[in-house]
N, C-alpha and C positions, 0 to 999 in steps of 0.2 A: 620698050620699057615694060618691065614686069608689073603686074597689078598687085597693089598692096593697099589695104585699108584697115583701120582700127575702129572699134566703137567702145565707148566706156559707159558702164552703168554702175550705179552705187547700190549696194545691198547693205543697208545699215551703215556700220562703220567701215565696211570694206568696199574698195573700188575694184571693179573687174574690167580689165582691158582685153577685149577679144581681138585676136590677130587673124587676118585673112590674106592669103596669097603668098607673096614672095618678099621676105625681109632680107634686104641686102644693102650695100653701100648707098644705093640711090634712094631707098625707101626708109632707111634707118632714122633720118631726121623726123619722120612722122611720129615714130615711137618715142624719140627723144622729147618731142613737144608734149606728148601725152604725159610723160613722167614729170616734166617741168610744170605743167599745169596742175597735176595732182599735188606736187610738193608745194606749189604756191598756195593751194587751197588747204594745206595741212592735212592732206589725205595720204597717210603713210602705210596703211594696211592695203596692200595691192596684190591682187591675183591676176596673173597673165594667163589667159586661156589660149591654147595653141591648136584647138581641135580643127580649125580651118586653115592653119598655116601649112603651106606646101613645102616651104624651103626657108632655111635661115643660113646666112653666111657669117663669117667671122665678124664682119662689121655689125651685123645684127646682134651677135652675142656681146659685142663690145658695149652696146647700149646698156645692157643689164649690169655689166661691170662698172659702168660710169656712174650709175645712180644708187647701187645697192648700199654703199657705205653711208651716203647721206641719209638714206631712208632708215637704215638700222641705227644711226646716231640719233635719229628722231623717234626711236622706240618702235619703228615699224618694220616691215619686211616685205619682200617680194616673193610670193609663192607661185609656182608654175603648175599648170594643169593641162591635161588633154592632149599631150604630144603624140604624134604618130611615131611609129617605131623609127622611121628615117630621121626625123627631127631629134628624137631622144638620143639616138646613136651619136649625133654630132655633139650634143650637150655632154653625153657620157664620156666621149673621147677626150674632151677638154676638162674633165673633172668637175663639171658643174653640180652633179648630185651631191658632192661634198659641201658645196657652198649654199645650195638652194634646196628647199623641200619641193619635191616634184610629186604631184598627185595625179591619179587616173582621171578624176572628175573635178570640175569647177566647184561643185557642192562640197566635196571633201576638203578642198583647199580653203574655202570660205569658212567652213565649220572650225577649222584649225585656229583661225583668228579669234573665234568666239569662245573657245574653250577656256 
């Protein structure tokens, strides 16, 4: 089983989920639980930081699709940051840059919510 873990920190009104390791069908429920917890706490401004993510599968991508609508209906958004080229290419292939704002750094993504 591939290693995957997440950590969440709040920066003002923004919650940042850091991903680490391999996000696939086996580990996707961990990220789902993160989104459910944040939604339950009415935390809808979410930045997901990918800088330590080595790999994402279609199941991992599905988690983002599963929650984005609910979050946007609640006047929030999911912004993505810090992807490696390999991970970005997977997102790019599936047209994610049209649906999500993707930033080089976590700080840039957080600032975007504050503007």
